[in-house]
FIMIGU-295335 format. One line per field, with one value per residue (C-alpha): residue number from 1; x, y, z; residue in three letters. Coordinates in steps of 0.5 Angstrom, whole numbers, plus 500, padded with zeros to 3 digits. Layout:
% residues N
seq <- [NUM,...]
xx <- [X,...]
yy <- [Y,...]
zz <- [Z,...]
type <- [Ala,...]
% end
This chain:
% residues 290
seq <- [1,2,3,4,5,6,7,8,9,10,11,12,13,14,15,16,17,18,19,20,21,22,23,24,25,26,27,28,29,30,31,32,33,34,35,36,37,38,39,40,41,42,43,44,45,46,47,48,49,50,51,52,53,54,55,56,57,58,59,60,61,62,63,64,65,66,67,68,69,70,71,72,73,74,75,76,77,78,79,80,81,82,83,84,85,86,87,88,89,90,91,92,93,94,95,96,97,98,99,100,101,102,103,104,105,106,107,108,109,110,111,112,113,114,115,116,117,118,119,120,121,122,123,124,125,126,127,128,129,130,131,132,133,134,135,136,137,138,139,140,141,142,143,144,145,146,147,148,149,150,151,152,153,154,155,156,157,158,159,160,161,162,163,164,165,166,167,168,169,170,171,172,173,174,175,176,177,178,179,180,181,182,183,184,185,186,187,188,189,190,191,192,193,194,195,196,197,198,199,200,201,202,203,204,205,206,207,208,209,210,211,212,213,214,215,216,217,218,219,220,221,222,223,224,225,226,227,228,229,230,231,232,233,234,235,236,237,238,239,240,241,242,243,244,245,246,247,248,249,250,251,252,253,254,255,256,257,258,259,260,261,262,263,264,265,266,267,268,269,270,271,272,273,274,275,276,277,278,279,280,281,282,283,284,285,286,287,288,289,290]
xx <- [461,463,459,464,464,457,456,462,457,451,455,457,451,448,452,452,444,445,448,453,455,457,460,464,467,468,471,466,460,454,451,456,455,447,448,451,445,440,445,444,437,436,441,437,430,428,429,435,433,425,427,425,425,431,436,435,432,434,428,429,432,438,438,439,445,449,449,451,456,458,463,466,468,471,475,478,479,482,487,488,489,484,482,489,492,485,484,491,488,482,486,486,480,474,471,463,459,452,447,446,439,441,449,446,444,449,453,449,450,458,459,461,467,473,471,476,481,478,476,471,471,463,462,456,455,449,448,452,457,457,457,463,467,466,469,475,476,476,470,470,462,456,449,444,436,440,441,444,448,455,459,464,459,455,448,445,438,440,433,426,421,415,414,410,406,408,407,407,401,398,396,392,385,388,388,382,382,379,382,388,391,390,391,397,404,407,416,418,426,431,433,431,425,423,419,412,410,410,407,402,399,400,396,391,392,393,399,400,399,406,410,411,419,424,430,436,435,430,434,432,425,425,427,423,416,418,418,411,413,408,407,414,414,419,422,419,427,428,422,420,423,419,412,414,415,409,413,410,404,403,396,391,392,387,391,398,404,410,415,423,430,437,442,449,455,461,467,467,474,477,480,476,479,477,475,471,468,466,463,459,456,454,451,447,445,444,439,436,433,430]
yy <- [864,862,859,856,850,850,852,846,842,844,845,838,835,840,837,829,829,825,826,819,820,828,826,821,826,831,825,828,823,823,826,832,833,834,838,843,843,844,850,853,853,855,862,863,861,857,849,847,839,835,828,824,817,815,822,829,834,841,848,853,857,852,852,860,859,854,859,865,862,856,860,864,858,852,858,859,851,852,857,853,846,844,837,837,830,827,829,826,821,819,821,816,813,809,805,805,801,802,798,804,809,811,813,820,819,816,822,826,823,823,830,831,827,832,836,829,829,822,821,818,812,811,806,803,795,790,787,781,784,788,782,780,787,786,780,780,787,791,794,798,800,797,800,795,793,786,781,776,771,770,767,775,778,782,786,792,795,802,804,801,805,803,804,809,809,815,820,828,831,830,824,825,826,820,815,811,812,805,799,798,804,803,806,810,808,804,805,798,796,792,787,778,781,788,791,794,785,784,792,790,783,785,791,790,783,782,783,790,791,792,796,803,804,799,804,802,803,807,814,814,811,816,822,818,819,826,828,825,818,815,810,809,805,808,807,813,815,816,821,824,830,830,830,834,840,838,835,828,826,818,816,813,805,800,797,799,798,794,794,797,797,799,795,797,791,790,785,780,780,786,790,796,802,809,813,807,806,814,813,809,812,818,814,811,818,821,815,818,823,818]
zz <- [856,849,843,840,841,842,835,831,836,831,825,825,827,822,816,818,820,826,833,834,827,829,836,832,828,834,838,844,846,844,850,849,842,844,852,846,841,848,851,843,842,850,847,841,844,838,835,830,829,829,830,824,824,822,824,824,820,821,822,818,824,823,816,817,822,819,813,818,822,818,813,819,824,817,816,823,824,818,821,826,823,827,823,819,823,822,815,813,817,812,806,800,796,797,791,791,787,785,781,775,776,782,783,784,790,792,790,794,799,800,798,804,803,799,806,809,803,801,793,791,785,783,778,777,775,777,782,780,779,784,789,785,786,793,794,789,794,788,790,799,798,795,794,791,790,789,795,793,798,798,803,802,802,808,808,810,810,808,805,804,801,796,789,786,779,776,770,767,769,762,762,769,765,762,768,771,778,779,775,772,767,760,753,756,754,759,761,762,764,761,766,768,773,769,774,771,770,778,780,775,779,786,785,779,779,772,766,763,757,752,754,749,752,755,758,761,769,774,773,765,767,771,765,760,766,766,758,758,755,760,766,770,776,781,787,792,793,787,785,791,789,782,785,791,785,781,775,776,779,783,781,787,787,789,794,797,792,793,798,795,798,798,802,803,801,804,804,809,813,811,816,817,814,816,812,809,815,815,807,810,815,812,806,813,815,808,807,812,807,801]
type <- [Unk,Unk,Unk,Unk,Unk,Unk,Unk,Unk,Unk,Unk,Unk,Unk,Unk,Unk,Unk,Unk,Unk,Unk,Unk,Unk,Unk,Unk,Unk,Unk,Unk,Unk,Unk,Unk,Unk,Unk,Unk,Unk,Unk,Unk,Unk,Unk,Unk,Unk,Unk,Unk,Unk,Unk,Unk,Unk,Unk,Unk,Unk,Unk,Unk,Unk,Unk,Unk,Unk,Unk,Unk,Unk,Unk,Unk,Unk,Unk,Unk,Unk,Unk,Unk,Unk,Unk,Unk,Unk,Unk,Unk,Unk,Unk,Unk,Unk,Unk,Unk,Unk,Unk,Unk,Unk,Unk,Unk,Unk,Unk,Unk,Unk,Unk,Unk,Unk,Unk,Unk,Unk,Unk,Unk,Unk,Unk,Unk,Unk,Unk,Unk,Unk,Unk,Unk,Unk,Unk,Unk,Unk,Unk,Unk,Unk,Unk,Unk,Unk,Unk,Unk,Unk,Unk,Unk,Unk,Unk,Unk,Unk,Unk,Unk,Unk,Unk,Unk,Unk,Unk,Unk,Unk,Unk,Unk,Unk,Unk,Unk,Unk,Unk,Unk,Unk,Unk,Unk,Unk,Unk,Unk,Unk,Unk,Unk,Unk,Unk,Unk,Unk,Unk,Unk,Unk,Unk,Unk,Unk,Unk,Unk,Unk,Unk,Unk,Unk,Unk,Unk,Unk,Unk,Unk,Unk,Unk,Unk,Unk,Unk,Unk,Unk,Unk,Unk,Unk,Unk,Unk,Unk,Unk,Unk,Unk,Unk,Unk,Unk,Unk,Unk,Unk,Unk,Unk,Unk,Unk,Unk,Unk,Unk,Unk,Unk,Unk,Unk,Unk,Unk,Unk,Unk,Unk,Unk,Unk,Unk,Unk,Unk,Unk,Unk,Unk,Unk,Unk,Unk,Unk,Unk,Unk,Unk,Unk,Unk,Unk,Unk,Unk,Unk,Unk,Unk,Unk,Unk,Unk,Unk,Unk,Unk,Unk,Unk,Unk,Unk,Unk,Unk,Unk,Unk,Unk,Unk,Unk,Unk,Unk,Unk,Unk,Unk,Unk,Unk,Unk,Unk,Unk,Unk,Unk,Unk,Unk,Unk,Unk,Unk,Unk,Unk,Unk,Unk,Unk,Unk,Unk,Unk,Unk,Unk,Unk,Unk,Unk,Unk,Unk,Unk,Unk,Unk,Unk,Unk,Unk,Unk,Unk,Unk,Unk,Unk]
% end
């Protein structure tokens, strides 16, 4: 039996973190793609994916299989021109907007677009400007933490997680485990509704001390905290890699931290463009691992 078709399905699932998206990309049914993966798992006698609440995660065996087989299968498809027509149909520019501080997440989630000959035009704007640009068709998609109602814009929940209070490990011995931190520099964000005060009141029931530093966005707050600048309130999706690496620590809190959400916004009424649909689906798949 030839396992090339099964490997092709495996690679698509691996690269999309989703059976449904892989099936759409391969123009196969979801049961067919699932069956191909199961046949491959039986042949190799190992599990290739674990199911997450949203999407799939590759096992170490899957990572190694992709490393060994991916370049060869890609080369074969390039030789026979597989997918050339699809790439030609998808070729073009997708204009995507993001609130400042989240561009890195989007870039990692959309790094597969060059395979489809899709070019990415990524712009950073505050939420009101994103909504205006979507309504005026200057943007195809936007990712924003603010769901600003507009008759010309649709929203879908892209990511939801908790806010974290984080700092560099050097502050570990200066943090109280049962009360609001005092005498430690605080980092806040610019804008009409800075997150520090709302977080402090909800979690600690009091107002915070005056911030020692006010920075433009969450990404800069992340860098400032990791550099030892003080305590910062950050979404889990941004600080998780540095927490895992030990460059930041998360403070224990007396009560559960507030939720943080990101929304995928798109203008209403426009014709469906396949490359925009593809870009949207890739962001949804990527957000499963944020």
